[in-house]
N, C-alpha and C positions, 0 to 999 in steps of 0.2 A: 241581374248580375251584380248590381251595386250592393244591395242588402246592408244598408247602414245599421249600425248598432250604437248604443249609448252606454257609457260606463259612468256610474255615479261616483264622484270623487269627494263629495261632501253633501250636506243636506240640501243645498241650493245649486250645486254645480255638477254638470256632467259633460263628458267629452264624447264627441261623435267619432266613430272609427269604422273601418272595414277590416276584416281579417279572413284568414283561411287557417283553420286549426290544424296543427301538426304535432303529433306526440313524439318527442325525442328525435326530431329532425331539424334540419337547418331552416331558419326563417329569413325572409327578406323584409326589411323595415323601410318604409318610404316616409320621409319627412318633407312636407310641402313648404313653400316659401311664405314670405311676408304678405299677409292678407289673402292667402290662398286657401282653397278648400280641397276636399278629396273627391270632388265630382269631375275633375278634369281628366284629360287623356292619360297623363303619366301614371297616377295611382291606379286607375282602372286597368291600364295595360300591364303594369307590373303584377297586379293581382291575377290576371289571366295567365301570365307567365309562371307565377308561383303554382297555380292550380295544375297547369299543364306539366310542370316538372315535379309535382308532388312535394312541394315545399310549403312551409308555413308562411304566412304573410300578415303584416300589420301596417296600416296607414291611419293617421289620425288628424283631427283638426284641433289645434291648440285652443285654449280658452280665448274667446273673443273672435275666433275665426269660424267661418262657415256656419254650421248649425250647433256648434258647441256653445255652452253657456258663457256668460260674461261679456263685458264691454271691451272692444279692441283697445281703446285708449287707456285701459287700466292694466294691460298686459305688458310684458317685457321679456327679454331674453332669459332671465333667471326663472321666471314663472313658466315660460313655454318649455324650457329645458326640463323643469321638474314635472310637467305634464307628460313628457315623453318618458322620462325615467319611471314614473308611476305606472304607465300602461305597459311598458316593457316588463316590469316586475310582475304585473298581474296577468298578462296574456302570453308573452314569450317565455317568461319564467327563466329556467336555467338553460334553455336551448341556445345554441350558437346562432349567430345571425350575421348577415351582410347588411350594412346600413347605407341607404341612398338618401342624400340630402340635396334638395333643389333650392338654389339661391340661399335665403336665410336658413333653410333646412340643413344646409351643409355646415353652417356655424353651430346649429343646435346639435347636429350629429357629432361634431368634434367635441362638444361638451360631454357627450355620453361616454367617451373613452375613459374618463376618470371613474365611472361607475361600473362599466361592463368590459373592462380591458380584456379579460380572459374569454369573453363570449363573442367579441367582435372579430369576425374572420375575413372581412373585406369592407372596403369603403369606396363608394361611388359618389362623386360630386357632379352636379349639373348646374352650370352657371353659378358656381360657388361664390357666396358673398359674406365671408367672415369679416367681422368688425366693420360692416358697411355703415353702421349708424354714426361712427366717428369719422372714418376715413372717406366715405363717399357722400355723407350728408353734412354733419356738423362742420367739418373742416372746410367744406366748400360752400357752405351757406353764406349769402351776403349778410352784411352787418345788420340790415333791417330785419331779416328773418330771425337771426339769432336774438335780437332784442325782443321780437314778438314772442318767441318761445320763453325767454326769461321773464317777460312781463305777464303774458297770458297763460303760460304753461303749455301751450299747444299752437301748432301752425299746420297748414295743409300744403304739401308740396307736390309737384308733378315731376315724374321721371319717365321719359318715353311716353307710353300711352297710359301710364298708371298714375293714380292720385293717392297720396298717403297722408293720413293725419299723424303728425309727429309730436309727441309730448316730451316735456322736459325730463320726466322721470324715465322715459324710454331711453333717451340719450345718455342720461346719468348711469342707468343700469348697464347699458352697452359697454361703457368704459370698465365695468367690473368683470366683464366676460371676455377678456383678451385671450386669444388662442394662437395668434400668429407668431408669438415669441416663444411658444412652448415646443417641446420636442417629444415625439411619440416613437418609442423604440421597440415596436413589435413587428414581427415578420408576417405581414399580411399583404394582400394586393390592394393597391390604391389606384383607381382609374378616374380621371377627371375629364369632363366634357364641357366645352365652352363654344358658344356661337361666335363666329368672327364678326357678325353684325349685331352683337349684343349692345344695345344702347344704354343699358342700365349698369352693368358690371363689366369692367375691363378684364380681358383674358389674364392679365397680370395676377389676378386674385386666385385663379386656379393654380398658377405656378407657385404662388406663396404657400398654398395649402400643401403642395407636394414637398416643399422644403421642411415642413413639420415632421414628416415621416423619415426617420433615419435608416431603418432597415427594411422598409417595404419594397415590394416590386412595384415600380411606378410607371404610369402611362398618362399622357395628355393627348386628347383628341380635340383639335380645333376644327369645328364644322363650318366650312366656307360660307354657306348661305344661312347658317343658323342664327336665330335671334336669342333673346334671353331665356325664353321658355323651353326651347328644344322639344316641343310637343308634337312636331310633325312626324309622319310615318318613317321617313328615312333615318332621322335622329334616333327614334325609339328602337328601330331595328338594330342600329349600331350599338346602342346601349345594352340591349338584351343579348346581343352576340357576345359582348364583353362580360356580361353577367354570367353567361353560360361557361365562359373560360375560367372565371373566378371559382365557380361552383365545382368544375372539374378538378381544379387545382386543390380545392379543399377536400373533396371526396376522393 
């Protein structure tokens, strides 16, 4: 089922991805979170959904993630945004698509609106974490951690059950990728899902994303027992149910 592929983007770098080819049809694009890969339940579940509904599909691992080339600590939001832009142009091409962003993936998905405004027909956020590097990390770091980053250029932090290496260049680049102050005025469906028990990103961030969209049909689902990942069966069934509604609205 997984059938991973690799796309060479330079002499020494390649991106790992999974897809379902569709000619002149709607695509679903899934963007994973910070330090995530495409072996988890969400990308595999959405690929099965796409195949079942005869839709195109694309999910990828950014440079430094999963089995893609590169070191994680050399990556940043700008680089990972360009990885996504590159593969959309090569694989999805001129087809329309619904973009799903999980955690950091929602931030990177929002960055795609400046490149593919006419092709994006729907947006789904899962535990959306736009601007988390400044708002949820740097601004809340103790003075000691900030000094370590400034001095050594890197630190390792723990958030919930996760451990993250955080570099100075990553924080700096995050500040260049502000999305929450922007306005997107296209008539699409925007559906946000957030776990009430999310220990990493507050529900407030999904609400902030909804405010970006001026003319969209907007929904927010707060999942009572949901965590940050929302990879459990109940959550995935709910997300796919809403995806079906978005597709019907488009088609």
